[in-house]
Wavefront OBJ file of the C-alpha trace (Angstrom):
o trace
v -66.278 13.918 22.739
v -65.697 16.426 20.028
v -63.999 19.226 18.362
v -65.353 22.294 15.990
v -62.453 23.781 14.609
v -62.224 25.927 11.354
v -59.784 26.051 8.978
v -58.411 28.260 6.225
v -56.986 27.430 3.104
v -54.644 30.751 2.867
v -53.663 30.551 5.921
v -51.105 27.775 8.285
v -53.557 28.898 11.577
v -56.191 26.812 12.354
v -58.538 28.219 15.201
v -60.455 25.834 17.855
v -64.025 27.169 18.340
v -65.583 24.297 20.770
v -64.431 20.844 22.315
v -66.687 18.228 24.386
v -64.777 15.718 26.619
v -61.971 15.593 24.631
v -57.704 16.642 25.949
v -56.497 19.384 24.430
v -53.532 17.287 23.185
v -55.964 15.489 21.332
v -58.039 17.709 19.324
v -54.677 19.788 18.681
v -53.655 16.945 16.856
v -56.777 16.752 14.959
v -56.767 20.405 13.725
v -52.958 19.861 13.271
v -53.004 16.867 11.211
v -56.746 19.033 9.483
v -54.572 21.544 8.662
v -51.696 19.612 7.133
v -54.169 17.717 4.633
v -55.308 21.545 2.999
v -52.114 23.518 3.346
v -48.965 20.760 2.438
v -51.215 18.170 0.027
v -54.055 21.440 -0.925
v -56.264 18.548 -0.319
v -59.716 19.801 -0.527
v -62.732 17.505 0.054
v -64.783 16.898 -3.044
v -68.065 17.048 -1.874
v -69.202 19.367 0.761
v -69.882 17.506 3.822
v -67.606 14.474 2.911
v -66.797 12.422 6.520
v -63.467 11.237 6.655
v -62.143 8.149 9.121
v -58.996 8.893 11.635
v -57.426 6.591 14.113
v -55.029 7.630 17.021
v -52.687 6.198 19.271
v -52.662 7.704 22.813
v -50.277 9.746 24.281
v -49.411 7.164 26.984
v -49.143 4.249 24.116
v -52.605 2.084 25.668
v -55.078 4.485 24.579
v -56.851 4.317 21.016
v -59.052 7.024 19.544
v -61.159 6.751 16.666
v -63.707 9.090 14.559
v -64.811 10.622 11.699
v -64.445 14.362 10.448
v -66.803 16.114 8.921
v -66.247 18.914 6.725
v -68.314 21.461 5.038
v -67.016 23.852 3.258
v -68.332 27.108 4.469
v -66.684 30.002 1.899
v -64.521 29.831 -0.822
v -61.114 29.412 1.253
v -62.848 28.170 4.190
v -63.328 24.550 5.910
v -65.524 23.775 8.560
v -64.316 20.180 10.692
v -66.474 18.992 13.225
v -64.652 15.262 14.408
v -65.883 12.851 16.593
v -64.179 10.885 18.346
v -64.513 7.056 20.325
v -61.843 6.105 23.037
v -62.572 2.273 22.907
v -61.071 2.513 19.345
v -64.331 1.573 17.933
v -67.518 3.501 16.425
v -70.572 2.729 17.412
v -72.973 0.182 14.640
v -74.937 3.344 15.226
v -72.991 5.830 13.198
v -71.401 3.544 11.180
v -75.196 2.298 9.666
v -76.021 5.570 9.765
v -73.067 8.568 8.648
v -74.541 8.878 5.238
v -77.823 10.157 6.693
v -76.565 12.461 9.305
v -74.633 14.060 6.335
v -76.583 16.441 5.481
v -77.798 17.815 8.767
v -74.231 18.332 9.854
v -73.277 20.154 6.930
v -76.875 22.039 7.115
v -75.810 22.373 11.210
v -72.523 23.434 10.661
v -72.846 26.199 7.761
v -75.495 27.772 10.081
v -73.295 27.693 12.972
v -70.318 29.344 10.744
v -72.731 32.233 9.542
v -72.663 32.636 13.538
v -69.271 32.594 13.672
v -69.101 35.313 10.942
v -71.039 37.122 12.191
v -69.982 37.822 15.419
v -66.977 38.183 14.329
v -67.840 41.457 12.303
v -69.907 42.745 14.981
v -66.840 42.799 17.262
v -65.435 44.261 14.373
v -68.103 46.838 14.007
v -67.934 47.846 17.907
v -64.162 48.070 17.890
v -64.442 50.746 15.264
v -67.109 52.925 17.138
v -65.196 52.771 20.358
v -62.201 54.275 18.274
v -63.974 57.422 17.404
v -64.343 59.863 20.534
v -68.332 60.344 20.007
v -71.073 58.827 22.000
v -73.205 56.381 19.757
v -76.443 54.227 21.565
v -78.427 52.427 19.334
v -82.019 52.286 21.165
v -84.991 49.036 20.031
v -88.455 50.359 19.756
v -89.214 50.147 23.311
v -86.279 52.401 24.053
v -84.051 50.016 25.152
v -80.366 50.158 25.324
v -79.588 47.463 22.185
v -75.637 48.748 22.438
v -73.824 51.813 23.483
v -69.615 52.195 22.264
v -67.804 53.019 25.611
v -67.429 56.942 24.936
v -71.641 55.810 25.873
v -70.902 54.050 29.112
v -68.394 56.598 30.379
v -70.339 59.111 29.364
v -74.004 57.620 31.526
v -71.930 56.806 34.057
v -71.154 60.221 34.872
v -74.592 61.111 34.748
v -75.082 64.877 34.130
v -76.797 65.360 30.826
v -77.233 61.708 30.366
v -77.854 59.171 33.027
v -79.404 56.330 32.505
v -82.903 55.005 33.516
v -83.448 50.630 34.374
v -82.107 49.423 30.607
v -82.502 53.058 28.908
v -81.650 56.020 29.224
v -82.992 59.741 30.190
v -81.910 63.326 30.737
v -81.464 64.021 34.046
v -83.294 67.951 33.636
v -86.928 66.949 34.020
v -87.990 68.720 30.296
v -85.179 67.982 28.499
v -85.990 63.964 29.578
v -89.911 64.919 28.350
v -88.518 66.077 25.017
v -86.461 63.013 25.188
v -88.385 60.297 25.596
v -90.846 62.076 23.288
v -88.668 62.172 20.412
v -87.755 58.574 20.627
v -91.204 56.996 21.194
v -91.973 59.944 17.922
v -88.558 57.980 15.993
v -89.251 54.361 17.529
v -92.927 54.263 16.318
v -93.465 56.818 13.099
v -95.077 55.547 9.968
v -92.551 54.056 7.588
v -94.786 54.974 4.990
v -95.581 58.822 5.906
v -93.434 61.434 4.163
v -93.324 63.002 7.190
v -89.618 66.167 7.595
v -88.373 63.707 10.131
v -88.022 60.400 7.977
v -84.267 60.227 7.583
v -83.308 63.425 9.078
v -82.318 64.038 12.698
v -83.755 65.535 15.516
v -81.426 67.849 17.679
v -81.835 68.150 21.600
v -79.353 70.136 24.315
v -79.302 68.339 27.428
v -78.498 70.488 29.913
v -75.832 70.003 32.532
v -75.220 71.056 36.032
v -71.823 72.984 35.203
v -71.253 72.522 31.607
v -72.686 74.105 28.292
v -76.001 71.656 27.393
v -74.856 67.872 25.129
v -75.804 68.150 21.851
v -78.275 65.474 21.441
v -78.787 63.900 17.397
v -81.365 60.759 17.386
v -82.258 59.325 13.809
v -84.532 56.537 12.542
v -83.433 53.535 10.958
v -85.339 51.554 9.171
v -87.190 48.697 10.643
v -86.172 45.282 9.709
v -87.074 42.471 11.585
v -88.716 42.192 15.256
v -87.419 43.801 18.292
v -84.514 45.350 15.948
v -82.967 49.150 16.293
v -85.106 51.275 16.194
v -83.288 54.513 17.303
v -80.473 56.004 16.659
v -78.510 58.422 19.244
v -75.467 60.678 18.255
v -74.064 62.878 21.884
v -71.515 65.499 21.640
v -69.951 67.382 24.597
v -68.707 71.042 23.313
v -66.616 71.570 26.100
v -64.819 68.934 24.613
v -61.405 68.502 24.114
v -60.528 69.842 20.828
v -56.317 70.820 20.619
v -55.769 67.292 20.479
v -57.790 66.704 16.821
v -56.998 70.124 15.559
v -53.281 69.308 15.970
v -53.292 66.703 13.933
v -55.334 68.477 11.119
v -52.884 71.001 11.573
v -49.840 68.542 10.949
v -51.666 67.202 7.292
v -52.166 70.860 6.259
v -47.994 71.356 6.737
v -48.807 73.936 9.779
v -45.605 74.496 12.018
v -46.074 74.181 15.563
v -46.548 77.713 15.500
v -48.816 78.505 12.467
v -50.833 75.073 14.872
v -50.728 77.750 18.820
v -52.124 80.468 15.957
v -55.137 78.283 14.714
v -56.020 76.410 16.938
v -56.482 80.197 19.341
v -58.561 81.357 15.782
v -60.890 78.094 16.460
v -61.175 78.258 19.907
v -63.160 81.938 19.079
v -60.151 84.509 19.764
v -59.397 87.460 17.795
v -55.783 87.690 15.970
v -54.732 90.290 18.825
v -56.094 87.901 20.843
v -54.416 84.902 19.979
v -51.328 87.117 19.787
v -51.263 87.888 22.842
v -52.311 84.383 23.668
v -49.070 83.193 21.825
v -46.492 86.476 23.795
v -45.815 87.533 19.519
v -46.680 91.228 18.061
v -49.599 91.890 16.207
v -47.943 92.187 12.813
v -46.069 88.657 13.836
v -49.522 86.771 14.105
v -50.686 88.109 10.742
v -47.379 87.280 8.862
v -47.921 84.180 10.122
v -51.647 84.062 9.681
v -51.172 84.299 6.082
v -48.646 81.057 5.737
v -52.019 79.313 7.096
v -53.918 81.459 4.508
v -51.717 79.522 1.729
v -51.394 75.922 3.315
v -55.112 75.718 3.960
v -56.489 77.468 1.023
v -58.664 79.808 2.211
v -58.899 83.880 2.376
v -60.299 84.419 5.650
v -60.013 83.465 9.403
v -64.239 82.617 9.326
v -63.358 80.424 6.047
v -60.435 78.949 8.379
v -61.856 77.970 11.808
v -64.675 75.925 8.690
v -62.455 74.269 7.059
v -60.423 73.508 10.521
v -64.534 72.314 12.189
v -65.244 70.360 9.329
v -61.847 69.110 8.988
v -61.785 67.307 12.161
v -61.675 63.762 12.556
v -62.727 62.714 16.362
v -60.327 60.127 16.783
v -58.967 58.994 19.956
v -55.946 60.984 21.165
v -54.377 57.802 22.418
v -54.694 56.142 19.137
v -54.193 59.533 17.556
v -52.324 59.336 13.761
v -49.226 59.336 13.466
v -47.881 63.002 11.571
v -47.360 62.630 8.392
v -45.352 65.771 7.652
v -48.005 67.379 6.370
v -47.917 68.273 1.981
v -48.181 71.897 2.578
v -51.500 72.126 0.271
v -55.136 71.444 1.402
v -56.263 71.215 -2.560
v -53.846 67.848 -2.654
v -55.621 66.362 -0.057
v -55.193 64.936 3.525
v -56.159 61.904 4.724
l 1 2 3 4 5 6 7 8 9 10 11 12 13 14 15 16 17 18 19 20 21 22 23 24 25 26 27 28 29 30 31 32 33 34 35 36 37 38 39 40 41 42 43 44 45 46 47 48 49 50 51 52 53 54 55 56 57 58 59 60 61 62 63 64 65 66 67 68 69 70 71 72 73 74 75 76 77 78 79 80 81 82 83 84 85 86 87 88 89 90 91 92 93 94 95 96 97 98 99 100 101 102 103 104 105 106 107 108 109 110 111 112 113 114 115 116 117 118 119 120 121 122 123 124 125 126 127 128 129 130 131 132 133 134 135 136 137 138 139 140 141 142 143 144 145 146 147 148 149 150 151 152 153 154 155 156 157 158 159 160 161 162 163 164 165 166 167 168 169 170 171 172 173 174 175 176 177 178 179 180 181 182 183 184 185 186 187 188 189 190 191 192 193 194 195 196 197 198 199 200 201 202 203 204 205 206 207 208 209 210 211 212 213 214 215 216 217 218 219 220 221 222 223 224 225 226 227 228 229 230 231 232 233 234 235 236 237 238 239 240 241 242 243 244 245 246 247 248 249 250 251 252 253 254 255 256 257 258 259 260 261 262 263 264 265 266 267 268 269 270 271 272 273 274 275 276 277 278 279 280 281 282 283 284 285 286 287 288 289 290 291 292 293 294 295 296 297 298 299 300 301 302 303 304 305 306 307 308 309 310 311 312 313 314 315 316 317 318 319 320 321 322 323 324 325 326 327 328 329 330 331 332 333 334 335 336 337 338
C-alpha cells in the first residue's frame, strides 16, 4: 500500500495526488499527520530524502499498519511525501536493509513527479486563460496535426463554415482557401530558422470564405522550434461579424461614457454617420453632436475617425458572460483604464 501527497508549508491544505491499495481513512490520516508536523511543529526534514517510520492501529482496533514516509523538498515551501505501508505490522527485511539505497532513487523520482505535476498545472492555467478570451487559437504541430485548440476554436470547427476539421488537422471549407491555408502551414512549419526571410516572425493573413457571412480572418505565425514534435504554427482566427456591443460597452464604461454617449459611440464604430446615429437613436442631429463633443473630451479624441480607432484598438475580447464589472469610469483617457 502506498500514497503520494503534496504539502505546502504556507497552506494548511494537503493534496493526495495518488494512492494504491490503501484505505481512504489511512491515506487521509497519514496526510493529516504530515501536515501537523509541518504546520504546527514547523518540522522539515534536514535531508531532502529523509525517511521517517510510522506505526498506526487500524480503525477496527485489530489491524496494525506500519511503514515509511519518504520526503522530498520539491520547492522551498513544498514537500512531497511518499508513504509505503504494510498491514501486518512489520516491514519486509529487504526494505529495512535497503532503505538508504532506495532513498536517493525515491528522491529523484519524486522530483520528476513534482515537475510533471507542476507543469500540468501550468498548462491547465494557460488553457483556462485562453478560454476566457473571445478569440480562436489553434496550435499545430509540424505535421499539421492539432496540438491545442481553445473552446472558441472547437466551437468554430464544430460549425464547419470557413474552417473545419480534417482528421487530426484543419482545412478551409472553400477549395481555393484550403490550398492557400495548407500551403501557408507547410511553408511556416518547414521554413529554415536560419534564413532571414520576410515571413520569419511575421504573421501570414488569409481570408477564409464562408457560405452566408463575411470571410473569417486567419492569422498564422511560425513558432520558434524547440524540440522534436513541438508546436510549429499558431493560428488565430477572427470573425468580423462577431458581436462587438458588449465589448465596446465595457470600454465605454471604462472611459466614463454615459449610456447615451456609449450608444452613440457604438453606432459610429458600426459605421454609421452622425446623422445615421441620430436617426437610430431618435434624437436631433444637434443633440447627437453635443453628445459627440462629450465623447471626444472623455476619450481624448478630436475626430470621429480617431474615436473609432481608439475604441477598436482598446477592445479586450473577453467573453460577454465573463466581462469585467463596470468601474464607473474615470472620465479621462489620460489617466488610463484597465
